[in-house]
Structures are given as structure tokens and as C-alpha cells.
C-alpha positions as CSV (number, residue, x, y, z in Angstrom):
1,X,32.7,17.5,-12.0
2,X,32.2,13.9,-11.2
3,X,29.6,14.8,-8.6
4,X,28.2,17.3,-10.8
5,X,27.5,14.9,-13.8
6,X,26.1,12.7,-11.0
7,X,24.0,15.1,-9.8
8,X,22.3,16.2,-13.0
9,X,21.5,12.1,-14.1
10,X,19.9,11.8,-10.3
11,X,17.9,15.2,-10.9
12,X,17.2,13.9,-14.3
13,X,16.1,10.4,-13.2
14,X,13.9,11.5,-10.0
15,X,12.1,14.3,-12.6
16,X,11.3,11.7,-15.6
17,X,10.8,8.9,-12.8
18,X,8.2,11.5,-10.9
19,X,6.5,12.3,-14.5
20,X,6.0,8.5,-15.1
21,X,4.6,8.1,-12.0
22,X,1.7,10.6,-12.0
23,X,1.2,9.9,-15.5
24,X,2.7,13.2,-16.8
25,X,4.0,10.6,-19.5
26,X,0.6,8.5,-19.9
27,X,1.7,4.7,-20.0
28,X,2.0,3.9,-23.9
29,X,3.2,7.0,-25.4
30,X,6.4,7.7,-27.4
31,X,8.7,9.9,-25.8
32,X,12.3,11.2,-27.5
33,X,15.3,12.4,-25.7
34,X,15.3,15.6,-27.1
35,X,11.8,16.8,-25.9
36,X,12.7,14.6,-22.4
37,X,15.7,17.1,-22.0
38,X,13.3,19.7,-23.0
39,X,10.9,19.0,-20.1
40,X,13.3,18.5,-17.4
41,X,15.8,21.4,-18.4
42,X,19.0,19.1,-18.2
43,X,21.3,18.0,-21.0
44,X,21.6,15.3,-23.2
45,X,23.7,13.3,-21.2
46,X,22.4,13.0,-17.7
47,X,18.7,12.1,-19.8
48,X,20.3,9.6,-21.9
49,X,21.6,7.9,-18.5
50,X,18.4,8.4,-16.7
51,X,16.6,6.6,-19.7
52,X,18.5,3.7,-19.1
53,X,18.3,3.5,-15.3
54,X,14.5,3.8,-16.1
55,X,14.5,1.1,-18.6
56,X,16.1,-1.3,-15.7
57,X,12.9,0.1,-13.7
58,X,10.5,-1.4,-15.8
59,X,8.9,2.7,-16.8
60,X,10.6,3.3,-20.1
61,X,10.6,0.1,-23.2
62,X,12.5,0.4,-26.2
63,X,11.6,-1.5,-29.1
64,X,13.4,-1.8,-32.0
65,X,12.7,0.0,-35.2
66,X,9.4,1.8,-33.6
67,X,11.3,4.2,-30.7
68,X,11.0,4.7,-27.1
69,X,7.7,4.3,-25.2
70,X,6.7,4.5,-21.4
71,X,5.9,0.9,-20.1
72,X,2.6,0.4,-19.7
73,X,1.2,-0.7,-15.6
74,X,1.9,-3.5,-14.8
75,X,-1.0,-4.8,-12.7
76,X,0.3,-8.2,-12.0
77,X,3.3,-6.4,-10.7
78,X,1.2,-4.1,-9.0
79,X,-0.6,-6.7,-6.9
80,X,2.3,-8.8,-5.9
81,X,3.3,-5.0,-4.3
82,X,0.4,-5.1,-3.0
83,X,0.7,-8.2,-1.4
84,X,3.9,-7.4,-0.2
85,X,3.3,-3.8,1.5
86,X,0.1,-5.2,3.0
87,X,2.0,-7.9,4.8
88,X,4.6,-5.8,5.9
89,X,2.7,-3.0,6.8
90,X,0.0,-4.6,8.3
91,X,3.2,-5.9,11.2
92,X,4.4,-2.5,10.7
93,X,1.0,-0.1,12.2
94,X,0.9,-3.2,14.9
95,X,4.5,-2.3,16.1
96,X,3.8,1.4,15.9
97,X,0.9,0.6,18.5
98,X,3.3,0.2,21.3
99,X,5.6,2.6,20.1
100,X,3.5,5.8,19.2
101,X,4.2,9.0,21.4
102,X,2.4,12.2,21.7
103,X,5.0,13.7,19.2
104,X,4.0,11.1,16.9
105,X,0.2,11.6,17.7
106,X,0.5,15.4,16.8
107,X,2.8,14.9,13.4
108,X,-0.6,12.5,12.3
109,X,-3.1,15.6,13.2
110,X,-0.6,17.8,11.0
111,X,-0.5,15.2,8.1
112,X,-4.1,14.5,8.4
113,X,-5.1,18.3,8.5
114,X,-2.9,18.7,5.4
115,X,-4.7,16.2,3.7
116,X,-8.4,17.9,4.7
117,X,-7.4,20.7,2.4
118,X,-6.1,18.5,-0.3
119,X,-9.4,16.8,-0.4
120,X,-11.1,19.9,0.1
121,X,-8.9,21.8,-3.2
122,X,-9.2,18.3,-5.1
123,X,-5.4,18.4,-5.6
124,X,-4.5,15.0,-7.0
125,X,-0.5,16.0,-6.1
126,X,-1.1,16.8,-2.9
127,X,-3.6,14.2,-1.8
128,X,-0.9,11.7,-2.8
129,X,2.1,13.4,-1.1
130,X,-0.2,13.7,2.2
131,X,-1.2,10.0,1.6
132,X,2.4,9.0,2.1
133,X,3.7,11.1,4.4
134,X,0.6,9.3,6.5
135,X,1.7,5.8,5.6
136,X,5.6,6.4,5.5
137,X,5.3,8.0,9.1
138,X,4.3,4.0,11.1
139,X,7.8,3.1,9.4
140,X,9.7,6.3,10.8
141,X,8.0,5.5,14.2
142,X,9.2,1.8,14.4
143,X,12.6,2.4,13.2
144,X,11.8,0.9,9.5
145,X,12.5,4.0,7.5
146,X,14.9,1.7,5.5
147,X,12.1,-1.3,5.0
148,X,9.8,2.1,3.4
149,X,12.4,3.3,1.3
150,X,13.1,-0.5,-0.1
151,X,9.5,-0.7,-0.7
152,X,9.4,2.0,-2.6
153,X,11.4,0.4,-5.5
154,X,8.8,-2.4,-5.3
155,X,5.6,-0.4,-5.1
156,X,6.7,1.7,-8.7
157,X,3.0,-0.1,-10.4
158,X,1.4,0.2,-7.5
159,X,2.5,3.8,-6.9
160,X,1.7,4.3,-10.5
161,X,-2.3,2.9,-10.1
162,X,-3.0,4.7,-7.2
163,X,-2.4,7.7,-8.7
164,X,-5.0,6.6,-11.3
165,X,-7.1,5.9,-8.9
166,X,-7.3,9.9,-7.0
167,X,-8.6,10.8,-11.2
168,X,-11.0,8.5,-11.4
169,X,-14.4,10.9,-9.7
170,X,-16.4,7.9,-8.6
171,X,-14.0,6.8,-6.6
172,X,-13.7,8.5,-2.9
173,X,-11.5,10.1,-1.2
174,X,-13.1,10.9,2.0
175,X,-13.4,7.2,2.0
176,X,-9.3,7.0,2.0
177,X,-9.2,10.0,4.9
178,X,-12.0,7.7,7.1
179,X,-9.7,4.9,6.4
180,X,-6.6,6.5,7.8
181,X,-8.7,8.4,10.4
182,X,-9.6,4.9,11.6
183,X,-6.1,3.2,11.5
184,X,-4.7,6.4,13.5
185,X,-7.5,6.1,16.4
186,X,-6.6,2.5,16.8
187,X,-2.9,3.0,17.1
188,X,-3.6,5.7,19.6
189,X,-5.7,3.8,21.4
190,X,-3.0,0.5,21.5
191,X,-5.4,-1.4,20.0
192,X,-2.7,-3.3,18.7
193,X,-4.8,-6.3,16.4
194,X,-7.4,-3.5,15.4
195,X,-4.8,-1.3,13.9
196,X,-3.9,-4.3,12.2
197,X,-6.9,-5.5,10.7
198,X,-7.7,-1.8,9.3
199,X,-4.2,-1.4,7.9
200,X,-4.8,-4.4,6.1
201,X,-8.2,-3.6,4.9
202,X,-7.0,-0.3,3.9
203,X,-4.0,-2.0,1.6
204,X,-6.7,-4.3,0.6
205,X,-9.0,-1.8,-1.3
206,X,-6.6,-2.6,-5.0
207,X,-8.5,-5.3,-5.3
208,X,-11.8,-4.3,-4.7
209,X,-11.4,-0.8,-7.0
210,X,-8.8,-2.7,-10.1
211,X,-11.6,-3.0,-12.2
212,X,-12.9,0.1,-11.9
213,X,-9.4,1.5,-13.4
214,X,-9.1,-1.3,-16.1
215,X,-12.5,0.1,-17.3
216,X,-11.7,3.1,-17.3
217,X,-7.8,3.2,-18.4
218,X,-7.6,0.1,-20.8
219,X,-5.2,1.5,-22.5
220,X,-2.7,1.8,-20.0
221,X,-2.5,-1.5,-18.5
222,X,-0.4,-4.3,-19.8
223,X,-2.2,-7.2,-21.1
224,X,-0.7,-10.1,-19.2
225,X,-0.5,-13.5,-20.8
226,X,-1.8,-16.0,-18.3
């Protein structure tokens, strides 16, 4: 029974978190336990425990005498996470340039084919998932999957930002695919310095695009005090 309750709590946590990251629950939206229970199809206690966990993650705000709200996106936290990820991932990609196998290259080919299909269909969820698969593969090649998993806890607000980026019409998905292709070609050619440079440039995009997102979704972002 204890394992069953724990599994339900984990399931509720993952479903609610996914809905927040993908803006199914919009930043700033007021929520209730009853509505969440209906959405995820899980009972009161697991949902309540999941919401407590999400509050600790910074994804839920509880305001006395007002209610429970989806937190606004913290741009400062997102920018800091981008800095951490750029500095780690550029090194991971460089190491992958020395370790990529023919089998790994085939895996990347499949990921890129799937990504092209998502672009053709304009499938936001599908593109986001293939983007994650592309980047995660470098950590798997270099036996650093544990680092990738750790980064997910740091990347919460960055991933919320990335999801919104895919919903802004003027920000081209094809540019992301082109940059993925360039990174992968450098890795396949064992061009360590070029691979690291391209990975760093790719992860620098957020800084170039953040004003567009702020202009498009001003109500979604936390106003940090300077």
C-alpha cells in the first residue's frame, strides 16, 4: 500500500509539473486541488503532496488569503541555468567528439529525422521532446547521464522559457535544427574545438531571444527587483 501511495504521488507530481512546464497551467494562473485532481485523475492526498513538492521546486506559490497560483517564470533563474548548462554542455559535446561511435551516429540520425517531422507538423510537444533527446544523447555518450538528470532540477525555469520560445511564430524552428546539424557534423568529424564553439553558441540563443518572449508574454514573467 505504501508503494502504491508513493507511486501515485510521483505520478501526480510528474503530470502536474509537465502541465506547468508546458504552460497547460499558465504562469500566474490560480489553481485548486479539486481542479488538479480532476485534471490528473488522481486523488486528494497524492495531489496535495505533489503540490507541496512543486512549491519547494518554485513552481507553485501559495499566497495567504488569496490562494494557490502557478508561479511566474523567473527570468533571472532561467538565465543562470543557461549559464550553467552552456559551461557544462560545451565540455560534454567536446568530449563526445572523441567518443562518438557509429551506433551513436545512427541514433542521432533517427533523432534528427524525427525532429524534421515535428517541424513539418508544427508539433510543439514533439519538437521539444526531440530537442531534449538530441542534447541528452551527448551526456549518454560521455557517461554523464547523471549530470543531465541533475541539470533538469536546475533547468526548471529555463525549460519553461524554452517551451514558450517554440510558441512564438517569429522565432524559427528551422534555425534550431540547422544549429543541431552543425553541432552534430562537428562531433562526427571529431572537430573538438568547433563542436564546443557551436554548442556554446547554440545555448547562447536564449540571451538573444529573451526580449521577444518578454514582449510577447509580459504577464508570464516575474518582475525581479534589481
